[in-house]
N, C-alpha and C positions, 0 to 999 in steps of 0.2 A: 850598690844600691844603681850607680850610673849605668853598669851592664847588662841588669837588667831593665832598665828604661829604655835603654838604646835597641835591647831584645824585643821589648812589649812595643816599642813603634815601628820597629823591622817587620816582625808580624803584624800589627795593626795595616800597614802599609802592602804586605802583599795580602791580606784578605781582601781589602782595598779592591787593591789591581784585580784581582779573582773574580770577584763580585763584578765590577765593570766588564770583568771578560767573558764571563758567562751570559751578563744580558745582552751583550752586541752579540753573541751567539744565536741566542735563541730569537732576537730580532732579525736575525739574518744580516745584520750589518760588520760581522765580523768573519773572517774566515775561519774555516774549524778545519783540522785534520782527522780523516776517518778511520776507524781501525780497521782491517781488511775483515773480509765476509768470517773468514774461521774463526778468528778470534770472538766477532762477535754471537758465534754462535756457540763460543764455547762459554762463555759472558753469561749468555741467559739458560745455556743448560744449570751452570753452574747455580745461578740465582735460583731455580727452580728446585735445584737438590737440597740447598739450605732451606728453604721454604717449609718444603714438605719432609723434611729431616725434623728439623724442630717441630714440627707441627705433632708428626705420629712420635717425637719422643716426649712431647708433654702430654698426648693422651695416654699414651703408654704408663706414664708416672699415675695417669689420674685411676687406669685400668688396676694398677698394681694397688693405690693407694686412695682409695675413692673420696675420702677425709680431706678437705682441704686444710683443715688443722693439722692433723695428724701427719700430713703429707709436708706442711710449711716447718713443723718439728722435725719433722725425719733431716730436711735437708739442713736445720740448724744443724744437727744435730751430728751430722754427717761434716759438715762445713768444720767442726770444731777437733771431733777424731781427726779429722786430716789435717789439721793446724799442728795437732800433738803429735802426731804422726804415732797414733795408736788405731790399734783394730776395732772396728765397728761390733759391738757386742748386740748375740741376736735379739731382736725381740718376740716378746711373746705373743702370739698373732689370739685374732679372737676367737677363734676357733677351741684352743687350748688354752683361753681362760673359760669359755663358757662349759668346759669339759671342767676344769678344776672346783667351777660353783656346782654342778650338779652332782661333784664327788664328794665335795664337803656338805650338800643337804643332804647327800644319803648318809652319812653320819650320823647327821641330827634327826632322819624321821626315822633312822632304824635300816642297817642294809636287811636286814628278813623280812620287811614288808614288801607286797609289791610294789608299791612304788618306789619303796627307796631300792630295792634291786632294780629294776628297771632303768634310776635314776643313776646307779652304775654304770648298766651296761650303755647306755646313750653317753654317757659322760668319757668314759671310755674311747667311743665312736669317733666323740667329737674333739678328743684330746691329739687323735691319729689322723683327722680329717686337720686340725692345724696345724700340724708336724708336715703334712704333705703341701700344705699352705707355705711354711715359711721355706720348707727346703723350695719351693715354686718362686718364691718371691725373691730368694737369693740368685736361684741360678738365671729366671728373668734378668738381674740385677747387672748380673758380670759378663752374659752371652747375649747382650741384647742391650740393656740401658747404656753402661760403659763404654761400649764402641760410637754408639751416636753419639754421645755427649762429648768425646773425645774428638769427635770429628768435631760438632760445632765449636767445640771450646780452644781443639788446637789448630789445624788445619783450615779452620774456616776461618778463622782470627790471622792466619800468614797469609791466606787467599786474600784476603779484605785490605791487608796492609800492603801489599805488591800493586794489588792494582789502586790504590790510591797513590802510589808511587808513578804508577803510571799514566796516572789522569793528571799528575801535577809536572810529567814529563811532556806531554800532551800538551798542556798550558805553556808550558816555556817554549813549545817548539813553534804553537802562533804567536806567538810572541818575537821571537826571533823571525819567521817569515814577515810579519807587518812590519819589524822593524826594517829589514830589509830590502821590501816593497818602499817604505817612504823615503828612504836614502837613494834608491836608485831614481826616483822620480825627482828627488829636489837635486841629483845628479843633472840628470837630464834637464831639466829647466834652466840651472846655471849653464847647462851648455849650449842651450839654446839664445843665449844672452847675449846681444852683440858687444863688441872692444866700446870704451868709453866715447871715441872721436865719432863713432858710426851714427853716436845715441845723440850726439850734439845736434842741436838746427846752427841749419846755415847761418844764418844772420849771427848767430852768436860767434863761430869760426871767423867772418867777416872781421867782424866788429872786435873781435880779441885780434887778429893779426893787424889791422889798424891801429890799435895801442899802442900794440905791442912794437911796430916800424917805427912810431911817433917817440915812443922811450924807450925802445931798445930792450924791450924784455922777452925778446925770444927763448930767451934761455931759462926765465922762470916759468914759461909758458908750455915749453915741452918738458919741462919736470913736474908741476902741476898733470900732467896728459899721462906720465909714466906712471905717476904714484896710482893715478884710476886704474891703468891695465893691471898694475899689480895686484891691487886688490881683486879684480875679478879673477885672476888667475889662482890667488891664494884661494878663493871660494872652491873655485872648481876644485883645486888638489883638495881640499878638505873635504868636500862630497866624496870625492873617490876614495880618498882613504875612507872615511866612513862608510859607503859599500863594503870596501873590503872587509873592515874591521864586523860588519853583521852578516856577512858571508862567514866567514872566519866562527860567528856565533853559531851561524843558523847549522855549520857541520857538523859542529862539538854537541847540539840539541838533538840533532838528527840522528846523532850515533847513540848517545843516550837514551834518547825516546826506545830505538830499534833495541839497544839490548834490554832495558826493562819491559818491551812488549815481547821478547824471547822467556825472560823470566816469568812472566807471568802465564803466557801459554802454557810450558812447562808446567807450571802448579795444577792449571786449571786443564790439561791433560792428564791427569793422576785422579779427577773424579771418576772416569769409568773403573780405575782400580776399586774408588771408595765403596762404588755402588758393587763390586764383587763381594768386598768384604759384607756390607750390610746385607746381601743375601743370603751368604754364609750365615749372619748373626739370625736370620728370619729364619730359615732353617730351625736352626735349632732353640729358637723361640718356639716354634709351632710344637716341636717336640716336647720341650716342656711343657707347655701347655698339653699337649695329649699325654704324656705320665700323668699329668696333676689329676685332670680328669677321670684319667681310667682308674689310677686310683678312691679319687673320691666315689665314685662307679661302686668298684670293688666292696670300698666301704661299706657303701651305704646298701649294697645287696646282702653283705653279709652281717649288718645291725635289721635288717629288713627281715630276715629268716630267724635271727635271736627274738626278736619282738614277737613273733608269728607264733614260734614254738613254744614263746613265756605265755600269750595270752590265751592260745588253745588250754592250756592248762587250767586257766584261771578263768576262763569264759567257754562254756562248750557250745559248740555249735548247737543250735536249734532245729536246723534244717534237717541235718542226719537222724537226730531221735526222732523230729517228725514224721519224716519218710518212712523210715521201715521200722515199727514200735519193736519188732520182735530183734532189735540188735540193741545190746544191752546200751542201758544211758554213760553208762561209765566209761565210755568209748569217745572219746572228743575229738575233733578233727584237728588234723596236724595243721593246714591250713586253713582259718578260718575263713577268709575272706573270699576263699576258692574253692568253697565246699558247693555242692551244686544241691537244690532241693529232689528228693527221690530218689539218692544213690547214697550209697551207705562207704563211706570213707573205709580203707582198710585199716586193722587195727588186731591190738594183739589179745582183745577178749573174744571169748568165744562166743559163737550166733546161736540164737538158740531155735532156728529154722535148719531143722535136715536137711540135707541133700546140696548145701550150700558150701565149696571148697574155702577154705582160708587162705589159698596160695595158689595161684598159678600153675597150672603143673610144668610150664615152660617159660621161656622170654615173652613179653607181648608182642606181637603182631600186629603194626597198626593197620595194612590195607585190609586185615580182616575181623577188624572193632565196626562196629555195626552203631549207627547212631542209634541210643535210645528213646523209645516214643513218648518218654517223659523223664525229666530231670536237666534237659537241653536249656542254654540260656546263650543270649548275645554277650557280647565283650568287647570295648573299646579297646586298641591296641595303642600306650602310651609311647613306645620308643620302637624304633625298627631293630628286627632280630635275622640274623642271617642263620638259616640252617645247618648244623654242625654234620647231617649226614641226611641218608635218604626219609629216617624215623623221623624227622622233624620239618617242621613247616615257616618258611619265610617268613615274618611280618614286615609291615609299613607303618609307619605311624597314624592313627586315626583312623583307620578302618576300623570294619567290622565285622566280625567273625563270629561264628557259633562254637561253642565251647561246652565241652561235657566228660567226664570222667568215668573209669573202671573200676571194677574190681582188681586190687593187686598193682594198681600204679602208682608211682610214685608220688607223693603230697604236692611236691614242687612243681609238678607238671600238670596239665591237661589234656587231652586230645582237642583240636582245634582244625574246620571246616570251614572252607572258603570255596563255593561252588565244587566242583568235581576233587577239589584238592584237600589234602588232609592228612594231620602230622602232629609230631606231639609241639605243646608252646610252652614257654615258662610261664608261670602264674604273676612273677614279679612285673611282666613285663606288660600284664592286662588290666581293665578295669571293666569288672562285671557288672552289667546293667541288669536292672530289676525287670 
């Protein structure tokens, strides 16, 4: 109990002294040791790195786990599994859960019904999207979030601890400098004081001399005078020793400050290697994002094709049958959203119009294709598309082009024209306008 009380009293005294010292430094009444410019720049750079790393880390967590409640629960779960030294189980993503619900619903509605079969198809792809999301979250957590967290909870804590020690060493150094300054001022004041005899007034000396002659007390007067002179000499010697002691403490404090400044400088210079490490992690995070979005795009394209094929069997396109009455009505358009009025899509049913070839005699040559007088439409481009060969037309999102189809062409493609440019374009990248 006594030890704790003494420690508490000592800490309170140090805290009070530090508070007074900080106040005097702010008011300019106390001397403050300034750090060198290089160390100041390193400290500013480290603070900037810490602040932005913390913001990026928090926002990345929000991006990967948008729901704050789920995010808090996930952190609590991670904390408990970390304390138990066990591996965190993989969580079911929302996409996987939605896919499972769709598959369960299809069982109740009937897998053979149009709605049930479509639910099965969409549910399977939703499960794939959920799996891709789970893999993306795990990869991002390992390759990006974990290094940032390790820096904030490991390296930065060490840097902060050494910086606090450096600040304490600086305050101790300033206290020693102030102590030396005060001791030297007191020593100079003591040295400037005259001897005891020189400070006595003349009438006091004459009266003391007369009194001593009459009583024969010169010896006692000389003894008193010598005592006063000895006291003055003792004070001078005391202040001289105090100056020597203060200077010795100053040298020790300066050595400790320099050593701590060097340790702090080395840690702060390591921020450059931290930037290099975080740069590599950032590349890995972007690579994981690109892989995830590419998988999602591929899955959605495949799902779109399957749904288009299924819908063409369920809902025949009315444009094709109205535009060419001679064509059998049992021939639906493979992609109903891309079929243009006035043009019969290729199909397996035979045409009743004589003289029309069922398949082109050779491969389709885009430069030889002419825009029909009817059956062409405007289309809005939904996404950027880069042509893979000279027969295709590159697209830019939100631009308008003219599209049409020709017999024998793949139903997933249309012929697009933009000014003098012409080429095949994928249907899934377009929104046909009426």
